[in-house]
Every structure is written in C-alpha cells, then in structure tokens.
MDAnalysis code that builds the backbone (N, CA, C; Angstrom):
import MDAnalysis as mda
import numpy as np

u = mda.Universe.empty(618, n_residues=206, atom_resindex=np.repeat(np.arange(206), 3), trajectory=True)
u.add_TopologyAttr("name", ["N", "CA", "C"] * 206)
u.add_TopologyAttr("resid", np.arange(1, 207))
u.add_TopologyAttr("resname", ["MET", "LYS", "LYS", "LEU", "PHE", "ALA", "MET", "ALA", "VAL", "LEU", "LEU", "PHE", "SER", "THR", "LEU", "GLY", "LEU", "SER", "ALA", "GLN", "SER", "PHE", "GLY", "ILE", "LYS", "GLY", "GLY", "ILE", "GLY", "TYR", "SER", "THR", "LEU", "ASN", "GLY", "GLY", "LYS", "MET", "ASN", "GLY", "ALA", "GLU", "MET", "LYS", "GLY", "ARG", "GLY", "SER", "PHE", "TYR", "ALA", "GLY", "ALA", "PHE", "ILE", "GLU", "LEU", "PRO", "MET", "THR", "SER", "PHE", "LEU", "ALA", "LEU", "GLN", "PRO", "GLU", "VAL", "ILE", "TYR", "SER", "GLN", "GLN", "GLY", "ALA", "LYS", "TRP", "GLU", "ALA", "THR", "HIS", "LEU", "GLY", "GLN", "THR", "VAL", "SER", "LEU", "GLN", "LEU", "LYS", "THR", "SER", "TYR", "ILE", "ASN", "VAL", "PRO", "VAL", "MET", "ALA", "LYS", "LEU", "LYS", "LEU", "GLY", "ASN", "LEU", "SER", "LEU", "MET", "ALA", "GLY", "PRO", "GLN", "LEU", "GLY", "PHE", "LEU", "VAL", "GLY", "THR", "PRO", "THR", "GLN", "GLU", "ILE", "ALA", "LEU", "ASN", "ASN", "ASN", "SER", "VAL", "LYS", "LEU", "ASN", "LYS", "ASP", "THR", "PHE", "ALA", "SER", "LEU", "ASP", "PHE", "GLY", "VAL", "GLY", "ALA", "GLY", "VAL", "GLU", "PHE", "LEU", "ILE", "THR", "LYS", "GLY", "VAL", "LEU", "LEU", "ASP", "LEU", "ARG", "TYR", "THR", "HIS", "GLY", "LEU", "ILE", "ASN", "THR", "LEU", "ASP", "LYS", "ASN", "ASN", "SER", "SER", "LEU", "LYS", "GLN", "LEU", "GLN", "ILE", "SER", "ASP", "LYS", "ASN", "ASN", "PHE", "LYS", "ASN", "ALA", "THR", "LEU", "THR", "LEU", "GLY", "LEU", "GLY", "LEU", "LYS", "ILE"])
u.atoms.positions = np.array([
    [-2.808, 40.395, 17.929],
    [-1.943, 39.593, 17.690],
    [-0.580, 40.569, 18.790],
    [-0.678, 41.701, 19.095],
    [-0.083, 42.749, 19.744],
    [-0.246, 41.945, 21.501],
    [-1.996, 41.595, 21.552],
    [-2.656, 41.522, 22.628],
    [-1.424, 39.976, 23.617],
    [-1.251, 39.078, 22.352],
    [-0.660, 37.807, 21.930],
    [0.746, 37.888, 22.437],
    [1.887, 38.556, 22.301],
    [2.894, 38.876, 22.447],
    [3.023, 39.455, 24.093],
    [1.968, 40.700, 24.331],
    [2.453, 41.251, 25.617],
    [1.740, 40.287, 26.605],
    [1.187, 39.768, 26.354],
    [0.502, 38.401, 27.096],
    [2.083, 37.358, 27.341],
    [2.586, 37.019, 26.229],
    [3.673, 36.026, 26.337],
    [4.703, 36.861, 27.006],
    [5.147, 38.359, 26.423],
    [6.113, 38.855, 27.371],
    [6.355, 39.103, 29.040],
    [4.351, 39.259, 28.839],
    [4.357, 38.964, 30.633],
    [4.270, 37.814, 31.372],
    [4.008, 36.678, 31.109],
    [4.138, 35.091, 31.473],
    [5.728, 34.947, 31.688],
    [6.915, 35.187, 29.999],
    [7.485, 34.650, 30.613],
    [8.360, 35.368, 31.333],
    [8.446, 36.703, 31.367],
    [9.463, 37.844, 32.337],
    [9.157, 37.089, 34.181],
    [8.040, 36.314, 34.308],
    [7.633, 36.184, 35.151],
    [7.839, 35.275, 35.694],
    [8.285, 33.684, 34.817],
    [8.264, 32.531, 35.170],
    [9.765, 32.123, 34.477],
    [10.863, 33.063, 33.839],
    [11.770, 32.815, 32.924],
    [12.909, 32.519, 33.804],
    [12.654, 32.936, 35.202],
    [14.371, 32.711, 35.845],
    [14.510, 31.219, 35.967],
    [13.223, 30.396, 36.148],
    [13.032, 28.641, 37.053],
    [12.877, 27.955, 35.176],
    [12.968, 29.119, 34.194],
    [12.688, 28.111, 33.176],
    [13.691, 27.652, 32.366],
    [13.684, 25.851, 32.016],
    [14.349, 25.213, 31.311],
    [14.759, 25.854, 29.964],
    [13.836, 25.922, 28.898],
    [13.387, 26.769, 27.525],
    [12.599, 26.930, 27.651],
    [12.184, 28.156, 26.524],
    [10.964, 28.290, 26.067],
    [11.461, 28.526, 24.360],
    [9.854, 28.661, 23.735],
    [9.492, 28.322, 22.179],
    [8.586, 29.229, 21.907],
    [8.672, 28.979, 20.288],
    [7.332, 29.349, 19.405],
    [6.979, 28.246, 18.769],
    [6.026, 27.983, 18.645],
    [4.842, 26.334, 17.853],
    [4.084, 27.690, 17.192],
    [3.885, 26.746, 15.917],
    [2.342, 26.860, 15.265],
    [1.733, 25.842, 14.648],
    [0.769, 26.068, 13.974],
    [0.241, 24.786, 12.973],
    [-0.960, 24.707, 12.265],
    [-1.568, 23.453, 12.214],
    [-2.784, 24.155, 11.431],
    [-3.635, 23.260, 12.475],
    [-5.132, 23.220, 12.238],
    [-6.147, 22.724, 12.994],
    [-7.437, 22.355, 12.499],
    [-8.216, 21.667, 13.099],
    [-9.328, 21.174, 12.472],
    [-10.497, 21.213, 13.780],
    [-11.329, 22.292, 13.443],
    [-12.310, 22.927, 14.486],
    [-13.813, 22.634, 14.711],
    [-14.421, 22.763, 15.168],
    [-15.883, 22.295, 14.891],
    [-16.364, 22.724, 16.368],
    [-17.842, 22.653, 17.025],
    [-18.621, 22.942, 17.684],
    [-19.163, 21.558, 18.270],
    [-19.001, 20.892, 19.534],
    [-19.908, 20.218, 19.812],
    [-21.574, 20.584, 20.644],
    [-22.439, 19.668, 21.122],
    [-23.123, 19.585, 21.532],
    [-24.674, 20.126, 21.136],
    [-24.842, 20.741, 20.063],
    [-26.064, 21.530, 19.726],
    [-26.315, 20.838, 17.997],
    [-27.041, 21.285, 17.795],
    [-27.459, 20.679, 15.757],
    [-28.151, 21.942, 15.360],
    [-27.491, 22.391, 14.718],
    [-27.994, 23.485, 13.512],
    [-29.316, 22.834, 13.213],
    [-30.212, 24.138, 13.242],
    [-32.230, 23.480, 12.101],
    [-31.441, 23.538, 10.796],
    [-32.037, 22.251, 10.699],
    [-31.501, 21.759, 8.905],
    [-30.437, 21.558, 8.205],
    [-29.303, 21.299, 9.189],
    [-28.438, 21.263, 8.045],
    [-27.610, 20.546, 9.207],
    [-26.149, 20.175, 8.292],
    [-25.741, 19.002, 8.750],
    [-24.183, 19.607, 9.342],
    [-23.597, 19.669, 10.484],
    [-22.476, 19.901, 11.394],
    [-21.023, 19.751, 10.491],
    [-20.247, 20.570, 10.374],
    [-18.814, 20.144, 9.853],
    [-17.620, 21.299, 10.643],
    [-16.659, 20.195, 10.469],
    [-15.608, 21.409, 11.184],
    [-15.075, 21.987, 9.959],
    [-14.097, 22.824, 10.743],
    [-14.008, 23.896, 9.262],
    [-12.088, 23.978, 9.658],
    [-10.930, 24.164, 8.299],
    [-9.612, 24.100, 8.998],
    [-9.052, 25.581, 9.631],
    [-8.545, 25.435, 10.403],
    [-8.177, 27.018, 10.894],
    [-6.096, 26.479, 11.078],
    [-5.358, 27.852, 11.822],
    [-4.422, 27.463, 12.135],
    [-3.934, 28.449, 14.071],
    [-2.807, 28.180, 14.213],
    [-2.735, 28.923, 15.500],
    [-1.452, 28.874, 15.504],
    [-0.957, 30.094, 16.743],
    [0.546, 30.916, 16.809],
    [0.872, 30.592, 17.915],
    [1.595, 30.246, 18.565],
    [2.268, 31.255, 20.260],
    [3.416, 31.068, 20.929],
    [3.608, 30.939, 21.687],
    [4.761, 30.958, 22.289],
    [4.959, 29.886, 23.906],
    [5.772, 29.580, 24.018],
    [5.489, 28.514, 25.188],
    [6.879, 28.431, 25.795],
    [6.384, 28.277, 27.341],
    [7.661, 28.245, 28.504],
    [7.792, 26.600, 29.222],
    [8.525, 26.126, 29.179],
    [8.879, 24.664, 29.926],
    [9.712, 24.981, 31.253],
    [9.061, 24.343, 31.947],
    [9.423, 24.890, 33.509],
    [9.542, 23.342, 34.600],
    [10.459, 22.647, 34.340],
    [11.019, 21.320, 34.459],
    [10.538, 21.002, 36.060],
    [9.801, 19.790, 36.276],
    [9.533, 19.630, 38.193],
    [10.824, 18.595, 38.510],
    [10.678, 17.534, 37.510],
    [11.583, 16.877, 38.160],
    [12.304, 16.280, 36.476],
    [13.186, 15.457, 36.401],
    [13.567, 14.766, 35.444],
    [13.207, 14.411, 34.233],
    [11.790, 14.077, 34.581],
    [10.566, 13.390, 33.441],
    [9.046, 13.892, 33.489],
    [8.826, 14.554, 34.689],
    [8.126, 15.703, 34.598],
    [8.330, 17.267, 34.426],
    [7.176, 17.943, 33.561],
    [7.188, 19.503, 33.592],
    [5.797, 19.818, 33.729],
    [6.250, 21.156, 33.729],
    [5.157, 22.248, 33.120],
    [5.362, 22.915, 32.219],
    [4.106, 22.850, 31.484],
    [4.822, 23.573, 30.478],
    [3.085, 24.675, 29.925],
    [3.066, 25.881, 30.773],
    [2.189, 27.406, 30.156],
    [3.069, 27.736, 28.705],
    [1.652, 28.063, 28.171],
    [1.616, 28.868, 26.966],
    [0.954, 29.937, 26.498],
    [0.995, 30.673, 25.384],
    [-0.093, 31.804, 25.057],
    [-0.162, 31.411, 23.677],
    [-1.896, 31.594, 22.939],
    [-1.622, 30.646, 21.664],
    [-2.398, 31.684, 21.103],
    [-2.685, 31.888, 19.772],
    [-3.670, 32.850, 18.938],
    [-4.407, 31.473, 18.353],
    [-5.387, 31.085, 18.204],
    [-6.087, 30.762, 17.654],
    [-7.250, 30.603, 16.825],
    [-7.571, 30.208, 15.644],
    [-8.665, 30.526, 15.224],
    [-9.930, 29.220, 15.462],
    [-10.951, 29.612, 15.423],
    [-11.872, 28.397, 15.207],
    [-12.985, 28.708, 14.267],
    [-13.863, 28.011, 15.731],
    [-15.325, 27.646, 14.612],
    [-15.681, 26.986, 14.155],
    [-16.746, 26.963, 13.342],
    [-17.381, 25.344, 12.902],
    [-18.017, 25.568, 11.441],
    [-18.431, 24.726, 10.308],
    [-19.042, 24.613, 9.391],
    [-20.314, 24.168, 9.071],
    [-21.221, 24.030, 8.681],
    [-22.177, 23.744, 8.086],
    [-22.669, 23.421, 6.608],
    [-23.408, 22.978, 6.427],
    [-23.883, 22.804, 5.228],
    [-25.648, 22.254, 5.007],
    [-26.038, 22.750, 4.217],
    [-27.593, 22.370, 4.105],
    [-27.995, 22.216, 2.538],
    [-29.089, 21.801, 2.216],
    [-29.571, 21.920, 0.880],
    [-30.840, 23.063, 1.018],
    [-30.752, 23.823, -0.319],
    [-31.771, 25.311, -0.177],
    [-31.711, 24.816, -1.712],
    [-33.048, 24.595, -1.965],
    [-33.950, 25.075, -3.785],
    [-32.540, 23.718, -4.366],
    [-32.636, 23.265, -3.694],
    [-31.186, 22.316, -4.708],
    [-30.369, 22.306, -4.972],
    [-29.727, 23.554, -4.085],
    [-28.226, 24.048, -4.012],
    [-27.809, 23.318, -2.712],
    [-26.420, 23.288, -2.215],
    [-25.592, 22.868, -1.490],
    [-25.394, 24.574, -0.734],
    [-26.284, 24.855, 0.443],
    [-25.570, 26.004, 1.482],
    [-24.461, 25.871, 2.488],
    [-22.941, 26.434, 1.897],
    [-22.270, 26.167, 2.952],
    [-22.140, 27.767, 3.928],
    [-22.442, 27.315, 5.092],
    [-21.899, 28.689, 6.450],
    [-20.649, 28.054, 7.559],
    [-19.594, 28.740, 7.440],
    [-19.091, 29.267, 8.309],
    [-19.231, 29.978, 9.264],
    [-18.907, 29.609, 10.694],
    [-18.552, 30.233, 11.383],
    [-17.260, 30.595, 12.559],
    [-16.699, 31.554, 11.787],
    [-15.287, 32.097, 12.500],
    [-15.357, 32.913, 13.486],
    [-14.155, 32.051, 15.019],
    [-13.797, 32.948, 16.228],
    [-12.407, 32.944, 15.699],
    [-12.139, 33.757, 16.622],
    [-10.282, 33.988, 17.425],
    [-10.405, 33.978, 18.662],
    [-9.257, 32.931, 19.150],
    [-9.238, 33.056, 20.668],
    [-7.839, 33.510, 21.279],
    [-7.703, 33.813, 22.035],
    [-6.119, 33.880, 22.758],
    [-5.987, 32.964, 23.840],
    [-5.664, 31.552, 23.585],
    [-5.577, 30.597, 24.500],
    [-4.647, 30.563, 25.232],
    [-4.523, 30.340, 26.840],
    [-3.839, 29.641, 27.473],
    [-3.661, 28.988, 28.207],
    [-3.272, 27.568, 27.687],
    [-3.107, 26.341, 28.047],
    [-1.866, 26.221, 29.566],
    [-1.972, 25.003, 30.147],
    [-1.049, 25.377, 31.487],
    [-0.945, 23.488, 31.282],
    [-0.429, 22.655, 30.531],
    [0.166, 21.889, 30.615],
    [0.707, 20.645, 31.381],
    [0.783, 19.533, 31.666],
    [1.107, 18.760, 32.349],
    [2.248, 18.035, 31.797],
    [3.151, 17.747, 31.511],
    [4.577, 16.845, 30.512],
    [5.080, 16.003, 30.992],
    [4.661, 14.615, 30.743],
    [5.112, 13.326, 31.238],
    [6.255, 13.071, 29.889],
    [7.364, 12.961, 30.324],
    [8.880, 12.891, 29.527],
    [8.563, 11.222, 29.373],
    [8.509, 10.686, 28.261],
    [9.281, 9.281, 28.418],
    [10.088, 9.238, 26.637],
    [11.284, 9.659, 26.852],
    [12.547, 9.693, 26.380],
    [12.035, 10.858, 24.886],
    [12.386, 10.705, 23.875],
    [11.711, 11.844, 22.668],
    [10.421, 11.569, 22.681],
    [9.472, 11.037, 23.307],
    [8.031, 11.395, 23.321],
    [7.532, 11.954, 24.885],
    [6.566, 12.598, 24.837],
    [5.880, 13.529, 26.326],
    [4.630, 13.295, 25.771],
    [3.796, 12.905, 27.381],
    [2.409, 12.839, 27.209],
    [1.970, 13.880, 27.823],
    [1.162, 14.808, 27.141],
    [0.812, 16.123, 27.696],
    [-0.936, 16.119, 28.399],
    [-1.526, 16.930, 29.596],
    [-2.687, 17.259, 29.357],
    [-2.672, 18.449, 30.842],
    [-3.912, 18.913, 30.623],
    [-3.972, 20.259, 31.577],
    [-5.268, 21.075, 31.343],
    [-5.466, 21.906, 31.788],
    [-6.705, 23.064, 31.456],
    [-6.242, 24.240, 30.621],
    [-7.220, 24.661, 29.859],
    [-7.314, 25.590, 28.944],
    [-7.965, 26.882, 29.473],
    [-7.652, 28.127, 29.433],
    [-8.276, 29.679, 29.494],
    [-8.312, 30.189, 27.934],
    [-9.760, 30.626, 27.485],
    [-9.744, 31.282, 26.433],
    [-9.968, 32.608, 25.930],
    [-9.488, 34.014, 25.875],
    [-10.061, 34.861, 25.888],
    [-10.735, 35.072, 24.016],
    [-11.767, 35.110, 24.322],
    [-12.672, 35.582, 22.858],
    [-12.137, 37.050, 22.261],
    [-11.483, 36.879, 21.153],
    [-10.961, 38.302, 20.352],
    [-11.232, 38.764, 18.913],
    [-11.413, 39.526, 18.418],
    [-12.067, 40.574, 17.460],
    [-13.701, 40.206, 17.703],
    [-13.972, 40.605, 15.931],
    [-15.348, 40.021, 15.905],
    [-15.383, 38.806, 15.124],
    [-16.530, 37.856, 16.035],
    [-16.849, 36.380, 15.268],
    [-17.422, 37.124, 13.574],
    [-17.212, 36.470, 12.205],
    [-18.276, 36.185, 11.311],
    [-18.897, 35.428, 11.199],
    [-19.723, 35.430, 9.742],
    [-20.364, 34.198, 9.321],
    [-20.767, 34.297, 8.361],
    [-20.108, 33.696, 7.102],
    [-19.981, 33.233, 6.171],
    [-20.518, 32.274, 5.310],
    [-21.510, 32.995, 3.851],
    [-22.513, 32.229, 3.336],
    [-22.148, 31.881, 2.161],
    [-21.739, 30.818, 1.459],
    [-20.922, 30.138, 0.105],
    [-21.739, 30.943, -0.576],
    [-23.003, 30.474, -0.640],
    [-23.764, 30.856, -1.473],
    [-23.991, 32.134, -2.394],
    [-23.557, 32.883, -1.444],
    [-23.864, 33.917, -2.617],
    [-22.262, 34.474, -2.449],
    [-21.380, 34.046, -1.446],
    [-20.026, 34.754, -1.013],
    [-20.274, 36.305, 0.131],
    [-20.855, 36.469, 0.637],
    [-21.741, 37.202, 1.871],
    [-20.800, 37.034, 2.854],
    [-20.602, 38.180, 3.514],
    [-20.036, 37.836, 5.157],
    [-20.413, 38.790, 6.268],
    [-20.917, 38.174, 7.016],
    [-21.511, 39.274, 7.740],
    [-21.134, 38.926, 9.586],
    [-21.058, 40.163, 9.600],
    [-19.971, 40.259, 11.195],
    [-21.400, 40.444, 12.378],
    [-20.817, 39.225, 13.432],
    [-21.767, 39.296, 14.340],
    [-21.568, 39.687, 15.285],
    [-22.672, 40.180, 16.392],
    [-22.477, 40.939, 17.582],
    [-21.783, 40.523, 19.065],
    [-20.531, 40.832, 18.948],
    [-19.342, 39.782, 20.164],
    [-20.742, 39.690, 20.924],
    [-20.943, 40.444, 21.367],
    [-21.953, 39.730, 22.758],
    [-22.872, 38.844, 22.408],
    [-22.788, 38.130, 20.852],
    [-23.539, 37.112, 21.376],
    [-22.709, 35.782, 21.387],
    [-21.761, 35.954, 21.709],
    [-20.427, 35.081, 22.859],
    [-20.260, 35.275, 23.860],
    [-19.934, 34.257, 24.512],
    [-19.495, 33.770, 26.028],
    [-17.799, 34.725, 25.593],
    [-17.336, 35.641, 26.542],
    [-15.897, 36.372, 26.152],
    [-15.045, 34.901, 26.543],
    [-15.186, 34.632, 27.530],
    [-14.309, 33.638, 27.989],
    [-15.007, 32.148, 27.844],
    [-13.408, 31.480, 27.308],
    [-13.681, 29.828, 27.053],
    [-12.953, 28.870, 27.985],
    [-13.421, 27.570, 28.566],
    [-12.279, 27.146, 29.873],
    [-12.620, 25.479, 29.164],
    [-11.323, 24.897, 28.729],
    [-10.973, 23.281, 28.373],
    [-10.350, 22.706, 28.854],
    [-10.457, 21.547, 28.206],
    [-9.203, 20.671, 29.298],
    [-8.869, 19.922, 28.031],
    [-7.273, 19.862, 27.437],
    [-6.433, 19.682, 26.447],
    [-5.667, 18.137, 26.915],
    [-5.474, 17.669, 25.633],
    [-4.688, 16.115, 25.904],
    [-3.874, 16.173, 24.774],
    [-2.514, 15.918, 24.502],
    [-1.899, 15.412, 23.225],
    [-0.478, 14.750, 23.952],
    [0.137, 14.468, 22.482],
    [1.282, 13.795, 22.433],
    [2.541, 15.175, 22.205],
    [4.024, 15.170, 22.200],
    [4.875, 15.731, 21.731],
    [5.742, 14.703, 21.252],
    [6.300, 15.006, 20.337],
    [7.970, 14.545, 19.679],
    [8.707, 15.143, 19.793],
    [9.933, 14.916, 19.913],
    [11.127, 15.430, 19.660],
    [11.910, 14.910, 18.796],
    [11.502, 15.776, 17.640],
    [12.405, 15.326, 16.115],
    [14.057, 15.292, 16.048],
    [14.268, 16.327, 16.373],
    [15.599, 16.465, 16.399],
    [15.885, 17.836, 17.908],
    [17.263, 18.070, 18.145],
    [17.592, 18.239, 19.209],
    [16.681, 20.179, 18.914],
    [15.407, 20.272, 19.760],
    [15.204, 21.622, 19.293],
    [13.753, 22.376, 18.631],
    [13.722, 20.576, 17.730],
    [12.411, 21.037, 17.218],
    [11.286, 19.821, 17.750],
    [10.165, 20.001, 17.443],
    [9.174, 19.531, 18.093],
    [8.152, 19.403, 17.523],
    [7.130, 18.151, 17.400],
    [5.933, 17.725, 16.676],
    [4.501, 17.536, 17.499],
    [3.877, 18.437, 17.665],
    [2.796, 18.714, 18.597],
    [1.503, 18.278, 17.988],
    [0.824, 17.485, 18.867],
    [-0.324, 16.338, 18.117],
    [-1.629, 17.269, 19.319],
    [-2.739, 17.534, 19.319],
    [-2.798, 17.814, 20.645],
    [-4.909, 18.282, 20.149],
    [-5.869, 17.738, 21.276],
    [-7.000, 17.718, 21.012],
    [-7.901, 18.535, 22.280],
    [-8.577, 19.636, 22.209],
    [-9.305, 20.442, 23.582],
    [-10.542, 20.407, 22.813],
    [-11.430, 20.028, 24.167],
    [-12.269, 19.732, 24.415],
    [-13.218, 21.193, 25.347],
    [-13.901, 21.693, 24.905],
    [-14.744, 23.192, 25.570],
    [-15.465, 22.775, 26.488],
    [-16.091, 22.811, 27.814],
    [-16.071, 22.630, 29.240],
    [-17.423, 23.597, 29.421],
    [-17.556, 24.658, 28.549],
    [-18.932, 25.556, 28.955],
    [-19.187, 26.683, 27.448],
    [-20.410, 26.844, 27.178],
    [-21.026, 27.023, 25.853],
    [-20.605, 28.085, 25.159],
    [-20.561, 28.172, 24.201],
    [-19.255, 29.143, 23.427],
    [-19.796, 30.643, 23.103],
    [-21.644, 30.249, 23.004],
    [-22.643, 31.537, 22.956],
    [-22.957, 31.678, 24.204],
    [-23.809, 32.687, 24.285],
    [-24.350, 33.519, 24.971],
    [-25.949, 32.994, 24.560],
    [-26.207, 32.403, 25.754],
    [-27.759, 31.718, 25.673],
    [-28.472, 33.088, 26.017],
    [-28.270, 33.607, 27.017],
    [-29.008, 34.908, 27.366],
    [-28.961, 36.184, 26.222],
    [-28.556, 35.920, 25.140],
    [-28.318, 37.093, 24.757],
    [-29.381, 37.015, 23.533],
    [-30.599, 38.234, 23.128],
    [-31.632, 38.218, 22.309],
    [-30.643, 38.256, 20.420],
    [-30.296, 38.760, 20.504],
    [-29.260, 38.493, 19.024],
    [-29.278, 37.449, 18.692],
    [-28.546, 36.337, 19.548],
    [-29.002, 34.989, 19.003],
    [-29.722, 34.295, 18.388],
    [-30.815, 34.855, 18.397],
    [-31.855, 34.364, 17.640],
    [-31.572, 34.319, 16.018],
    [-30.690, 35.445, 15.653],
    [-30.782, 35.494, 14.283],
    [-29.729, 34.338, 13.527],
    [-28.773, 33.693, 14.150],
    [-27.917, 32.825, 13.738],
    [-28.852, 31.565, 13.212],
    [-30.227, 31.246, 14.297],
    [-30.945, 30.350, 13.895],
    [-30.006, 29.125, 13.490],
    [-29.343, 28.921, 14.953],
    [-28.088, 27.774, 14.715],
    [-28.814, 26.479, 15.618],
    [-29.365, 26.540, 16.519],
    [-30.590, 25.477, 17.241],
    [-31.368, 26.208, 18.341],
    [-32.221, 25.219, 18.871],
    [-33.568, 26.236, 20.218],
    [-32.310, 26.150, 21.486],
    [-31.505, 25.577, 21.452],
    [-31.239, 25.186, 22.785],
    [-29.969, 26.471, 22.864],
    [-28.778, 26.204, 21.407],
    [-27.699, 27.339, 21.265],
    [-26.682, 26.557, 22.627],
    [-26.400, 25.209, 22.807],
    [-25.778, 24.998, 23.322],
    [-24.074, 24.013, 23.119],
    [-23.389, 25.049, 22.156],
    [-22.083, 24.777, 21.696],
    [-20.619, 24.680, 22.491],
    [-20.278, 24.072, 22.085],
    [-19.049, 24.064, 23.387],
    [-17.694, 23.709, 22.243],
    [-16.643, 24.618, 22.230],
    [-15.643, 24.284, 21.053],
    [-14.748, 22.690, 21.341],
    [-14.342, 22.287, 20.020],
    [-13.262, 21.185, 20.395],
    [-12.560, 21.626, 18.981],
    [-11.353, 21.405, 19.240],
    [-10.211, 21.907, 18.604],
    [-8.884, 20.211, 18.363],
    [-8.274, 20.222, 16.707],
    [-7.614, 19.001, 17.051],
    [-6.673, 20.439, 16.548],
    [-5.311, 20.048, 16.439],
    [-4.677, 20.530, 16.363],
    [-2.840, 19.969, 15.815],
    [-2.245, 20.105, 15.119],
    [-1.411, 19.528, 14.735],
    [-0.217, 20.624, 14.157],
    [1.099, 20.809, 14.731],
    [2.014, 21.376, 14.793],
    [3.524, 21.652, 14.603],
    [3.991, 22.589, 14.989],
    [5.889, 22.277, 14.771],
    [5.880, 23.424, 16.186],
    [7.411, 22.737, 16.989],
    [7.388, 24.136, 17.948],
    [8.798, 24.218, 17.682],
    [9.493, 24.937, 18.288],
    [10.935, 25.551, 17.967],
    [11.528, 26.125, 19.593],
    [12.483, 24.982, 20.087],
    [13.027, 25.985, 21.874],
    [14.189, 26.799, 21.015],
    [13.791, 27.934, 21.749],
    [14.995, 28.722, 21.735],
    [15.806, 29.112, 22.660],
])
C-alpha cells in the first residue's frame, strides 16, 4: 500500500497543475483468468476488491483524460471433484494497476476506455479449501508486469460522488511459461492465462 500512495503522490504532483479534480475510489470486483483450462477442473471467478486514487485532466468541455493508481486483488478459482468431494482451489494475486482512461462526458454519464499497466506486488498464494491449506507460490512463476485494456461507464450520482463500472481484459500472459516451477501448479499444458476483471465501485472527488 505504501507503494500505491507513493506512486499516486508522484503522479498527482506531476499533473496537478492542469487538473480539474482528483479523488479516491474503491469497490468490489470479480476476477478470473482467460485463455486456458486447468486439468480436470472447472474455472470460476473469485471475489476481490480494489482501492486507489485518480486525477481528471480536462481536454475539452466533454472530453477528459483520467490517469489512476489502483491497488487490486485478482486471481481465479477452480473447482474439481476428488474422491466424491468438491475441492476448491483459489489463486490469489495482487497488482498495482495504472490505467489511463479517455473519458467522454454525456451529461451525468461518462464512457471510458483506455490501456492499463499492472505491476505484480506481494507473493501470490494458492489456497485449497479441502483441508484449508494455503501455499505461497514462487513469485518468479508469474509475469512481473501485466498489460491490458479497460472499458466502462461512470455515473455522477451527486456532486463529487461517482459510480464506476468497468471491465478490464489482459493482453499478455499472467504466468511465466519459461519458469520450471510453474509445473507444480498443474494448471494446464499451455499455461496461457490472461487476467480479466469486472469491477463496481464508488469514487469521491476531493
């Protein structure tokens, strides 16, 4: 979290002179991994949350650029049947994401789209619900950087209070396919998973 605030302060101090407004935001998410299958298991998403800060830079009366710094929990969940019992496995990852969204304002409604760069933070964990085990994974198994595109809508509820709905889809592999320890996860033969996250939250302009 310290890295998040440090990046936010640096970003906002650089852009603050031309900013119309800045604020904080946070909410819940539904994350999963697209592009591959886990052997013998069904892929599902997992609940997550995010929190961060943003700054709005006006371009015209109806166009704006909105850089953000967001801490986001992500990952996925799988379920499989083993000896008649349902086994649940969760892969938990955390990122500091830096989306830069172009915003088209249509009254109280805004349409947003733009690229996102993500930095893997912390140590990913793998939790197995059958016996409540939690195993920390080798961080080198995962790609340290993530890149994707996001799109969504923002609704101005009242002055300074925003409702944000967004979908972000990764474009590069979440896992490092060249790492030998990746085989221990037994996820799939190709290990070609990409992040996908749907988020809903509130923003407060300060």
